C-alpha positions as CSV (number, residue, x, y, z in Angstrom):
1,M,-5.6,18.7,8.1
2,P,-3.5,15.7,6.9
3,L,-0.5,14.6,9.0
4,R,2.8,15.6,7.4
5,F,5.6,13.1,7.5
6,P,9.2,14.2,7.7
7,G,11.4,13.2,4.8
8,G,8.4,12.4,2.6
9,G,7.0,9.8,4.9
10,P,6.3,6.1,4.4
11,R,6.2,4.6,0.9
12,I,4.7,1.5,-0.5
13,S,5.9,-0.7,-3.3
14,V,4.6,-3.8,-5.1
15,D,6.9,-6.5,-6.6
16,N,5.1,-7.1,-9.9
17,D,7.0,-10.3,-10.5
18,R,5.5,-11.7,-7.3
19,C,2.0,-10.1,-7.5
20,E,-0.7,-12.5,-8.7
21,L,-3.5,-9.9,-8.6
22,Y,-5.6,-11.7,-6.0
23,G,-6.9,-8.2,-4.9
24,I,-6.5,-8.8,-1.2
25,C,-4.5,-5.6,-0.9
26,A,-7.4,-3.7,-2.4
27,M,-9.8,-5.2,0.1
28,E,-7.6,-4.5,3.0
29,A,-6.5,-1.0,1.9
30,P,-9.1,0.5,-0.4
31,D,-7.7,4.0,0.0
32,V,-4.3,2.8,-1.2
33,F,-4.9,0.1,-3.8
34,D,-7.3,-0.3,-6.7
35,L,-7.6,-3.4,-8.8
36,G,-9.1,-2.1,-12.0
37,Q,-11.5,-4.0,-14.3
38,D,-8.7,-4.1,-16.8
39,G,-6.8,-6.4,-14.3
40,R,-4.2,-3.8,-13.5
41,L,-3.2,-2.9,-9.9
42,R,-2.9,0.8,-9.2
43,F,-1.7,2.2,-5.9
44,R,-0.5,5.2,-4.1
45,K,3.3,5.1,-3.6
46,R,3.3,7.8,-0.9
47,L,1.2,7.3,2.2
48,L,-0.3,10.5,3.4
49,D,-1.9,9.8,6.8
50,E,-2.1,7.3,9.7
51,D,-5.2,5.6,8.3
52,T,-3.6,4.8,4.9
53,L,-0.4,3.7,6.6
54,E,-2.3,1.2,8.8
55,Q,-4.3,0.0,5.8
56,A,-1.0,-0.5,3.8
57,K,0.6,-2.4,6.7
58,M,-2.4,-4.7,6.9
59,A,-2.3,-5.3,3.1
60,A,1.4,-6.2,3.3
61,R,0.7,-8.7,6.1
62,C,-2.2,-10.3,4.2
63,C,-0.6,-10.5,0.7
64,P,-0.3,-14.3,0.1
65,M,2.6,-13.6,-2.4
66,Q,4.4,-11.2,0.0
67,A,4.5,-8.7,-2.9
68,V,3.5,-5.6,-0.9
69,V,6.3,-3.8,1.0
70,V,5.9,-0.8,3.3
71,R,9.0,1.2,3.9
72,G,9.4,4.0,6.5
73,D,7.2,5.0,9.3
74,L,5.7,8.1,10.9
75,D,9.2,9.3,11.8
76,G,10.3,9.3,8.1
């Protein structure tokens, strides 16, 4: 059963003006990000469990352009 986050839970955003599509986020958080063959970045905005939250935090730390932002935490 997935963990339910109060208040909708943590969310992730990507600043498309900063993103250079290196794909590091997709390597660090494959359950959150997908860099398509068309060169577009797709991602889940809402993080549904602890695993995806940790992956997203790692992607934010590793992004060389600092384009990935995680807001919120397990407490909402």
